[in-house]
C-alpha positions as semicolon CSV with decimal commas, in nm:
position;residue;x (nm);y (nm);z (nm)
1;X;7,274;-0,393;7,214
2;X;7,327;-0,262;6,880
3;X;7,095;0,003;6,693
4;X;7,048;-0,195;6,411
5;X;6,905;-0,489;6,640
6;X;6,679;-0,258;6,842
7;X;6,539;-0,108;6,519
8;X;6,484;-0,452;6,359
9;X;6,347;-0,610;6,684
10;X;6,075;-0,294;6,693
11;X;5,972;-0,394;6,332
12;X;5,961;-0,779;6,443
13;X;6,262;-0,864;6,198
14;X;6,600;-1,002;6,261
15;X;6,947;-0,924;6,075
16;X;6,884;-1,282;5,890
17;X;6,575;-1,153;5,719
18;X;6,766;-0,831;5,588
19;X;6,999;-1,092;5,408
20;X;6,714;-1,315;5,308
21;X;6,539;-1,047;5,155
22;X;6,798;-0,851;5,023
23;X;7,129;-1,030;4,983
24;X;7,337;-0,793;5,186
25;X;7,597;-0,984;5,369
26;X;7,562;-1,103;5,708
27;X;7,911;-0,982;5,720
28;X;7,800;-0,636;5,662
29;X;7,548;-0,616;5,904
30;X;7,769;-0,737;6,177
31;X;7,986;-0,462;6,077
32;X;7,699;-0,200;6,044
33;X;7,585;-0,340;6,403
34;X;7,898;-0,170;6,553
35;X;7,842;0,157;6,382
36;X;7,640;0,480;6,440
37;X;7,362;0,553;6,188
38;X;7,546;0,856;6,041
39;X;7,765;0,592;5,901
40;X;7,520;0,364;5,796
41;X;7,578;0,321;5,339
42;X;7,279;0,400;5,187
43;X;7,280;0,058;5,041
44;X;7,230;-0,052;5,384
45;X;6,933;0,174;5,471
46;X;6,748;0,072;5,159
47;X;6,821;-0,319;5,247
48;X;6,694;-0,240;5,573
49;X;6,369;-0,064;5,444
50;X;6,283;-0,315;5,184
51;X;6,300;-0,575;5,484
52;X;6,039;-0,377;5,691
53;X;5,850;-0,222;5,416
54;X;5,930;0,130;5,440
55;X;6,082;0,432;5,293
56;X;6,452;0,453;5,315
57;X;6,400;0,815;5,455
58;X;6,158;0,679;5,735
59;X;6,399;0,419;5,802
60;X;6,676;0,657;5,860
61;X;6,462;0,878;6,032
62;X;6,365;0,625;6,280
63;X;6,714;0,520;6,338
64;X;6,821;0,838;6,441
65;X;6,535;0,883;6,676
66;X;6,601;0,557;6,847
67;X;6,998;0,612;6,836
68;X;6,878;0,968;7,003
69;X;6,665;0,850;7,273
70;X;6,929;0,550;7,371
71;X;6,715;0,290;7,275
72;X;6,718;-0,080;7,432
73;X;6,673;-0,445;7,361
74;X;6,403;-0,668;7,474
75;X;6,427;-0,994;7,570
76;X;6,129;-1,183;7,496
77;X;6,274;-1,573;7,451
78;X;6,621;-1,746;7,489
79;X;6,706;-1,676;7,095
80;X;6,670;-1,295;7,179
81;X;6,859;-1,354;7,526
82;X;7,135;-1,510;7,350
83;X;7,173;-1,247;7,055
84;X;7,184;-0,982;7,359
85;X;7,434;-1,155;7,504
86;X;7,633;-1,226;7,189
87;X;7,606;-0,844;7,135
């Protein structure tokens, strides 16, 4: 499972929420999903920060910490399971 999805899940959000709140395309979010945090653009970090209502520095620090700890995606329902399966 991608780091972006794990981070958003921990903040009770989904990629769709980022799209709806910021207009960042779902194609962009999908491509970010396959990258390491160090390759996220400033625009992407800012969009995530706006969605989770944190500042961009905090979001970057938390994403880097998750990447370092090799975090995992938790499945709580069928929608989460489908998302995990597709990724």
